[in-house]
C-alpha positions, 0 to 999 in steps of 0.5 A: 772911530766916532759913530755919532752920525751913524744911524741905520734903520732896519725893518724892525730895529735901528743901528745907532751909537751907544748912549749913556742911557742905554746901560740898564737895557744893555745889562738886562739883555747882556746878563743872560747865560744863553747869550754869554755861552754863544759869545767869545770869552771877552764878553763879561759875565755877570754883565752888570749896569756898571760894566755896561756904563764902562763899555758905553763910556769907552765907545762914546769916548772913542777908545774902541776902534772900528764901529761899535753900535747898539741894536735898538728895538723900540727905543731900547738897546737890546744888542750890539754890533761891532766891526773891530779893526784887525791888525795882526797880519791881516791888513784892511780886515775887520772882525764883525761881532754881534749879539742880541738879547734872548727875548729878541731871538728868532725875529731876523734882527741880527741877520738884517743887522749884519747885512746892513753893517757890512757895506758900511764897514767896508766904506767907512773903515776902508776894508777889503775883507770882513771876518767873523769867528763863531762857536760851532755850537751857535747854529743861529749865527752860522746861518746868519753868516752863510745867508749874508754871503760869508763863507767858511775860511777855517775851523779851530779848536781853542781853549776858553777861560770858561768851564768846559773850555775846549771849543771849536770856532769857525772863521767866516770871511767875506770879501768887499767885492762880493758886496757889490750885489746883495746876497740872494736868499732862497728858501726850499719847501720840503 
């Protein structure tokens, strides 16, 4: 789906379409072992400027289905947000994925980006359900999804093409009708 007219402002970031000029910033933030180890195996390593240019060209050219957006902080693409259409046995379902450069961790950007894109994905892609598949070792993403109203659907042990390949992934889902009301986030003080 063409994303040329999508632009969503968060409190300290913007979700926007990828641009050819994003390649260097994308590669600089994506080529990080700590980022890579938290993502699924299709995320390349090393993540070079050439890989970034190829990815951006696919997005701009409309060869990626669903929504593919850059997470922009102060004019730099420092992460990515996607909602891919799931076709196998799950009609009207999208799979949300996101990552952000390590220098931007802990700022609440990824969580706010997830909460921003969900209602957009439901509407623009005519979805009834979103799912996310997260490694059990990625505590930050587990918290983001739970705080965004996703709930655990299942756990699965899988092989990965990486060293130490046995991983546990957790499948989270969120149905469209739940997004009628914004998620409530509560904090407790110990």
